Every structure is written in C-alpha cells, then in structure tokens.
BALOBA-1460 file (C-alpha; in Angstrom, 3 decimals):
// residues 195
<rec num="1" residu="m" x="30.299" y="-13.385" z="-84.914"/>
<rec num="2" residu="i" x="29.266" y="-9.741" z="-85.208"/>
<rec num="3" residu="y" x="27.597" y="-10.207" z="-88.585"/>
<rec num="4" residu="e" x="25.960" y="-13.470" z="-87.520"/>
<rec num="5" residu="s" x="24.540" y="-11.894" z="-84.354"/>
<rec num="6" residu="l" x="23.057" y="-8.966" z="-86.240"/>
<rec num="7" residu="a" x="21.724" y="-11.283" z="-88.966"/>
<rec num="8" residu="i" x="19.916" y="-13.332" z="-86.313"/>
<rec num="9" residu="l" x="18.384" y="-10.179" z="-84.812"/>
<rec num="10" residu="r" x="17.357" y="-8.976" z="-88.265"/>
<rec num="11" residu="a" x="15.714" y="-12.269" z="-89.239"/>
<rec num="12" residu="e" x="13.818" y="-12.653" z="-85.975"/>
<rec num="13" residu="l" x="12.601" y="-9.040" z="-85.962"/>
<rec num="14" residu="e" x="11.556" y="-9.439" z="-89.624"/>
<rec num="15" residu="n" x="9.470" y="-12.524" z="-88.762"/>
<rec num="16" residu="y" x="7.835" y="-10.710" z="-85.864"/>
<rec num="17" residu="i" x="7.002" y="-7.632" z="-87.967"/>
<rec num="18" residu="r" x="5.496" y="-9.787" z="-90.741"/>
<rec num="19" residu="l" x="3.326" y="-11.765" z="-88.319"/>
<rec num="20" residu="n" x="2.102" y="-8.752" z="-86.337"/>
<rec num="21" residu="s" x="1.715" y="-6.039" z="-88.942"/>
<rec num="22" residu="t" x="-1.342" y="-4.631" z="-90.641"/>
<rec num="23" residu="i" x="0.920" y="-3.198" z="-93.355"/>
<rec num="24" residu="v" x="1.576" y="-5.893" z="-95.977"/>
<rec num="25" residu="s" x="4.872" y="-5.769" z="-97.863"/>
<rec num="26" residu="t" x="6.582" y="-8.200" z="-100.228"/>
<rec num="27" residu="e" x="10.037" y="-6.779" z="-99.472"/>
<rec num="28" residu="d" x="12.067" y="-7.206" z="-96.306"/>
<rec num="29" residu="e" x="10.994" y="-4.678" z="-93.692"/>
<rec num="30" residu="v" x="14.146" y="-5.038" z="-91.569"/>
<rec num="31" residu="v" x="17.624" y="-4.548" z="-93.045"/>
<rec num="32" residu="l" x="21.191" y="-4.352" z="-91.827"/>
<rec num="33" residu="g" x="22.462" y="-0.994" z="-92.981"/>
<rec num="34" residu="n" x="24.103" y="2.277" z="-92.162"/>
<rec num="35" residu="i" x="21.452" y="4.829" z="-91.194"/>
<rec num="36" residu="a" x="23.984" y="7.561" z="-92.020"/>
<rec num="37" residu="l" x="23.176" y="6.783" z="-95.675"/>
<rec num="38" residu="s" x="19.544" y="7.855" z="-95.222"/>
<rec num="39" residu="e" x="20.094" y="10.590" z="-97.796"/>
<rec num="40" residu="g" x="21.923" y="10.416" z="-101.094"/>
<rec num="41" residu="a" x="22.922" y="7.452" z="-103.228"/>
<rec num="42" residu="g" x="22.400" y="4.712" z="-100.613"/>
<rec num="43" residu="a" x="19.029" y="5.939" z="-99.365"/>
<rec num="44" residu="a" x="16.834" y="3.719" z="-101.564"/>
<rec num="45" residu="a" x="18.061" y="0.514" z="-99.879"/>
<rec num="46" residu="i" x="17.013" y="1.673" z="-96.414"/>
<rec num="47" residu="t" x="13.966" y="3.848" z="-97.136"/>
<rec num="48" residu="n" x="10.709" y="2.613" z="-95.578"/>
<rec num="49" residu="k" x="12.611" y="0.016" z="-93.568"/>
<rec num="50" residu="i" x="13.678" y="-0.724" z="-90.027"/>
<rec num="51" residu="v" x="17.445" y="-0.278" z="-90.171"/>
<rec num="52" residu="i" x="19.797" y="-2.077" z="-87.780"/>
<rec num="53" residu="t" x="23.093" y="-0.181" z="-87.515"/>
<rec num="54" residu="l" x="26.140" y="-1.191" z="-85.496"/>
<rec num="55" residu="l" x="27.385" y="1.888" z="-83.626"/>
<rec num="56" residu="k" x="30.174" y="0.608" z="-81.416"/>
<rec num="57" residu="i" x="31.964" y="-2.496" z="-80.168"/>
<rec num="58" residu="e" x="33.260" y="-2.488" z="-76.606"/>
<rec num="59" residu="e" x="35.366" y="-5.137" z="-74.882"/>
<rec num="60" residu="d" x="34.309" y="-6.469" z="-71.495"/>
<rec num="61" residu="a" x="37.590" y="-6.135" z="-69.623"/>
<rec num="62" residu="s" x="36.297" y="-8.057" z="-66.590"/>
<rec num="63" residu="l" x="36.394" y="-11.316" z="-68.598"/>
<rec num="64" residu="k" x="39.912" y="-10.811" z="-69.939"/>
<rec num="65" residu="n" x="41.590" y="-13.058" z="-67.387"/>
<rec num="66" residu="g" x="41.527" y="-16.794" z="-67.743"/>
<rec num="67" residu="p" x="43.514" y="-19.771" z="-68.952"/>
<rec num="68" residu="t" x="45.497" y="-19.496" z="-72.165"/>
<rec num="69" residu="r" x="46.404" y="-23.182" z="-72.220"/>
<rec num="70" residu="i" x="43.854" y="-25.953" z="-72.579"/>
<rec num="71" residu="f" x="44.684" y="-29.631" z="-72.034"/>
<rec num="72" residu="d" x="43.009" y="-31.825" z="-74.668"/>
<rec num="73" residu="g" x="44.043" y="-35.141" z="-73.088"/>
<rec num="74" residu="t" x="47.437" y="-35.528" z="-74.750"/>
<rec num="75" residu="r" x="48.906" y="-32.040" z="-75.022"/>
<rec num="76" residu="y" x="48.371" y="-28.410" z="-74.090"/>
<rec num="77" residu="i" x="46.969" y="-26.071" z="-76.690"/>
<rec num="78" residu="k" x="48.070" y="-22.464" z="-76.300"/>
<rec num="79" residu="e" x="45.416" y="-19.950" z="-77.415"/>
<rec num="80" residu="n" x="44.710" y="-16.279" z="-76.997"/>
<rec num="81" residu="r" x="41.764" y="-15.504" z="-74.766"/>
<rec num="82" residu="p" x="38.520" y="-14.919" z="-76.661"/>
<rec num="83" residu="v" x="37.294" y="-11.342" z="-76.882"/>
<rec num="84" residu="h" x="34.084" y="-10.866" z="-74.898"/>
<rec num="85" residu="s" x="32.362" y="-7.813" z="-76.248"/>
<rec num="86" residu="y" x="29.309" y="-5.623" z="-76.197"/>
<rec num="87" residu="a" x="27.758" y="-4.251" z="-79.360"/>
<rec num="88" residu="y" x="25.769" y="-1.030" z="-79.343"/>
<rec num="89" residu="i" x="23.006" y="-1.391" z="-81.917"/>
<rec num="90" residu="l" x="20.834" y="1.437" z="-83.185"/>
<rec num="91" residu="v" x="17.456" y="0.288" z="-84.515"/>
<rec num="92" residu="t" x="15.910" y="3.054" z="-86.609"/>
<rec num="93" residu="a" x="12.459" y="3.245" z="-88.160"/>
<rec num="94" residu="h" x="13.336" y="5.049" z="-91.395"/>
<rec num="95" residu="y" x="9.996" y="5.995" z="-92.917"/>
<rec num="96" residu="p" x="10.644" y="9.556" z="-94.148"/>
<rec num="97" residu="d" x="7.266" y="9.986" z="-95.865"/>
<rec num="98" residu="t" x="4.997" y="8.514" z="-93.180"/>
<rec num="99" residu="y" x="5.934" y="9.421" z="-89.624"/>
<rec num="100" residu="t" x="3.045" y="7.376" z="-88.196"/>
<rec num="101" residu="n" x="4.424" y="4.221" z="-89.862"/>
<rec num="102" residu="a" x="7.820" y="4.977" z="-88.309"/>
<rec num="103" residu="l" x="6.249" y="5.213" z="-84.852"/>
<rec num="104" residu="k" x="4.254" y="2.002" z="-85.390"/>
<rec num="105" residu="r" x="7.373" y="0.119" z="-86.488"/>
<rec num="106" residu="l" x="9.374" y="1.487" z="-83.579"/>
<rec num="107" residu="t" x="6.643" y="0.366" z="-81.172"/>
<rec num="108" residu="a" x="6.648" y="-3.102" z="-82.754"/>
<rec num="109" residu="t" x="10.437" y="-3.229" z="-82.389"/>
<rec num="110" residu="l" x="10.245" y="-2.323" z="-78.702"/>
<rec num="111" residu="k" x="7.538" y="-4.967" z="-78.133"/>
<rec num="112" residu="f" x="9.600" y="-7.621" z="-79.879"/>
<rec num="113" residu="f" x="12.778" y="-6.990" z="-77.893"/>
<rec num="114" residu="q" x="10.802" y="-6.654" z="-74.654"/>
<rec num="115" residu="g" x="9.290" y="-10.086" z="-75.292"/>
<rec num="116" residu="k" x="12.559" y="-11.676" z="-76.372"/>
<rec num="117" residu="a" x="15.689" y="-10.159" z="-74.878"/>
<rec num="118" residu="i" x="17.826" y="-13.318" z="-74.812"/>
<rec num="119" residu="f" x="18.816" y="-15.035" z="-78.045"/>
<rec num="120" residu="t" x="20.445" y="-18.480" z="-77.961"/>
<rec num="121" residu="h" x="21.088" y="-21.317" z="-80.393"/>
<rec num="122" residu="a" x="18.139" y="-23.109" z="-78.755"/>
<rec num="123" residu="n" x="15.518" y="-20.356" z="-79.174"/>
<rec num="124" residu="s" x="16.645" y="-18.920" z="-82.525"/>
<rec num="125" residu="p" x="16.058" y="-20.759" z="-85.827"/>
<rec num="126" residu="l" x="19.703" y="-20.787" z="-86.933"/>
<rec num="127" residu="s" x="19.196" y="-23.813" z="-89.202"/>
<rec num="128" residu="e" x="16.651" y="-21.862" z="-91.282"/>
<rec num="129" residu="m" x="19.050" y="-18.998" z="-91.944"/>
<rec num="130" residu="e" x="21.180" y="-19.348" z="-95.053"/>
<rec num="131" residu="d" x="23.928" y="-16.861" z="-94.237"/>
<rec num="132" residu="v" x="24.558" y="-17.918" z="-90.642"/>
<rec num="133" residu="e" x="26.783" y="-20.973" z="-90.546"/>
<rec num="134" residu="g" x="29.283" y="-22.516" z="-88.181"/>
<rec num="135" residu="i" x="27.650" y="-21.415" z="-84.938"/>
<rec num="136" residu="d" x="27.636" y="-24.198" z="-82.361"/>
<rec num="137" residu="e" x="26.777" y="-22.144" z="-79.311"/>
<rec num="138" residu="f" x="25.327" y="-18.691" z="-79.246"/>
<rec num="139" residu="k" x="23.997" y="-16.437" z="-76.508"/>
<rec num="140" residu="m" x="23.260" y="-12.749" z="-76.728"/>
<rec num="141" residu="t" x="21.293" y="-10.601" z="-74.286"/>
<rec num="142" residu="l" x="19.835" y="-7.259" z="-75.315"/>
<rec num="143" residu="e" x="19.459" y="-4.371" z="-72.917"/>
<rec num="144" residu="l" x="17.692" y="-1.115" z="-73.727"/>
<rec num="145" residu="v" x="19.981" y="1.914" z="-73.440"/>
<rec num="146" residu="s" x="18.540" y="5.360" z="-72.748"/>
<rec num="147" residu="p" x="21.095" y="7.934" z="-73.879"/>
<rec num="148" residu="s" x="20.896" y="11.510" z="-72.634"/>
<rec num="149" residu="f" x="19.946" y="14.347" z="-74.996"/>
<rec num="150" residu="e" x="23.618" y="15.236" z="-75.297"/>
<rec num="151" residu="q" x="24.539" y="11.648" z="-76.207"/>
<rec num="152" residu="l" x="21.671" y="11.540" z="-78.724"/>
<rec num="153" residu="n" x="22.997" y="14.734" z="-80.255"/>
<rec num="154" residu="h" x="26.432" y="13.132" z="-80.631"/>
<rec num="155" residu="i" x="24.982" y="9.937" z="-82.117"/>
<rec num="156" residu="w" x="22.880" y="11.728" z="-84.719"/>
<rec num="157" residu="g" x="25.678" y="14.203" z="-85.411"/>
<rec num="158" residu="m" x="27.946" y="11.249" z="-86.155"/>
<rec num="159" residu="m" x="25.208" y="9.751" z="-88.368"/>
<rec num="160" residu="g" x="24.779" y="12.827" z="-90.518"/>
<rec num="161" residu="g" x="22.686" y="15.210" z="-88.497"/>
<rec num="162" residu="k" x="19.056" y="14.186" z="-89.095"/>
<rec num="163" residu="s" x="17.402" y="12.214" z="-86.342"/>
<rec num="164" residu="h" x="14.810" y="9.507" z="-86.938"/>
<rec num="165" residu="p" x="12.630" y="7.521" z="-84.527"/>
<rec num="166" residu="a" x="15.113" y="5.037" z="-83.091"/>
<rec num="167" residu="v" x="16.021" y="2.941" z="-80.085"/>
<rec num="168" residu="l" x="19.474" y="1.952" z="-78.839"/>
<rec num="169" residu="y" x="20.301" y="-1.514" z="-77.504"/>
<rec num="170" residu="k" x="23.403" y="-2.947" z="-75.896"/>
<rec num="171" residu="a" x="23.979" y="-6.546" z="-76.970"/>
<rec num="172" residu="r" x="25.836" y="-8.324" z="-74.208"/>
<rec num="173" residu="l" x="28.532" y="-10.881" z="-74.663"/>
<rec num="174" residu="l" x="29.311" y="-11.588" z="-78.209"/>
<rec num="175" residu="v" x="32.275" y="-13.954" z="-77.989"/>
<rec num="176" residu="i" x="34.795" y="-13.547" z="-80.767"/>
<rec num="177" residu="k" x="37.341" y="-16.321" z="-81.021"/>
<rec num="178" residu="r" x="39.576" y="-17.454" z="-83.834"/>
<rec num="179" residu="d" x="39.928" y="-21.210" z="-84.178"/>
<rec num="180" residu="a" x="43.678" y="-21.132" z="-84.685"/>
<rec num="181" residu="p" x="45.889" y="-22.295" z="-81.830"/>
<rec num="182" residu="q" x="49.157" y="-20.416" z="-81.378"/>
<rec num="183" residu="d" x="51.246" y="-23.340" z="-80.217"/>
<rec num="184" residu="f" x="51.184" y="-26.865" z="-78.808"/>
<rec num="185" residu="e" x="53.100" y="-28.003" z="-75.734"/>
<rec num="186" residu="e" x="53.717" y="-31.513" z="-74.534"/>
<rec num="187" residu="p" x="52.833" y="-32.127" z="-70.893"/>
<rec num="188" residu="i" x="55.511" y="-32.971" z="-68.333"/>
<rec num="189" residu="t" x="55.206" y="-36.695" z="-67.706"/>
<rec num="190" residu="h" x="58.487" y="-37.507" z="-65.867"/>
<rec num="191" residu="i" x="60.648" y="-35.657" z="-63.399"/>
<rec num="192" residu="i" x="64.240" y="-36.777" z="-63.013"/>
<rec num="193" residu="i" x="66.196" y="-35.585" z="-59.998"/>
<rec num="194" residu="n" x="69.978" y="-35.954" z="-60.061"/>
<rec num="195" residu="t" x="71.579" y="-35.910" z="-56.616"/>
C-alpha cells in the first residue's frame, strides 16, 4: 500500500504539472526517488525533476484496538489488526542548474496539494494507472508539515547534507493489511448443561 499510495501521488502531481506548466518536457517531471542520491551515480535519474521521497512511516497507535475476529456468516475468521499508519513524504524540486525552475515547481506542488488534499478511489484515476492494482478502497489525506530549522537540519543531514527547495507532507491513514487469515473458528451453536 505504501508504493501504491506514492505512485498515485506521483501520477496525479505529474498530470497537474503537465497541464499547468509553461515548461514543456517529454520526460516525466515527477519521480519516486531518494533525494539523498542527488549527487553521484544516481543523480541523473532525479536531476531536473520533482522527487517524492518517503522519509518515515509511523503507526497510529490510537487505532490499534479493535476486533480480531470477524464473523462471515458461518465461521469466525481470526486476523491481526491492520496497521494504520502515517507516511512522511518529502517533495523536493531538484533543479540544480536553474533555481527559478525549482521554485516554480515547488509552488506548483504546493498549489496542487492545496487544491487536492484528499485522495480516494473515487477521485483518483486508479484504473488508468498500470502499476497500481488490487486496490478496492483507498483514502489518504495529506497535511502540510512545517518542521523547525533544527528538524530541517536533521532531515537534510540524513539526506546527505545539501538542502534543496522542498516541502514535507504527512499522509494520513495508509491502511496496511495482509489478506491471510491466521485461523478459523466455528461458532458455538449449542450449549449443553449437565445437572
């Protein structure tokens, strides 16, 4: 679900950039990638691109409680609770040669996510995306995060030291669930009391 969520964000931001840009490009403008590779061997794949990087996954502990057995009409299915999580996503405008293009792309990114902060299976073209399959229901809400200067220093230190124009978002409630029941239990249908 993590990859699928980021792929949906990438595809929708790509469409928005293409429709609202004065800069014409035949290549994808938005990529999933590690911004820490902005120098060295992996730099060519993310140069002059908007790079979406996953920084951190965090579990929402408040949704940990709930039923672990589900009755399907004939028996109980024992399952582990799904993991409800947050994903911290760094969106970086990596245009090392043209700082003005980086600022324009960052502004376009902010406008896009301000205009569309909730992504669902109903408002996202999942059927048009080749690499996103098997999603029946999907809901993700993005919230802008404003880290302090100290936190920014830690983020860019972790990413290799050089900062780029970027914005940090918290994607709320990615639900990760494996479709493999642990056990099946037959319901109690009769009670016999011996006296």
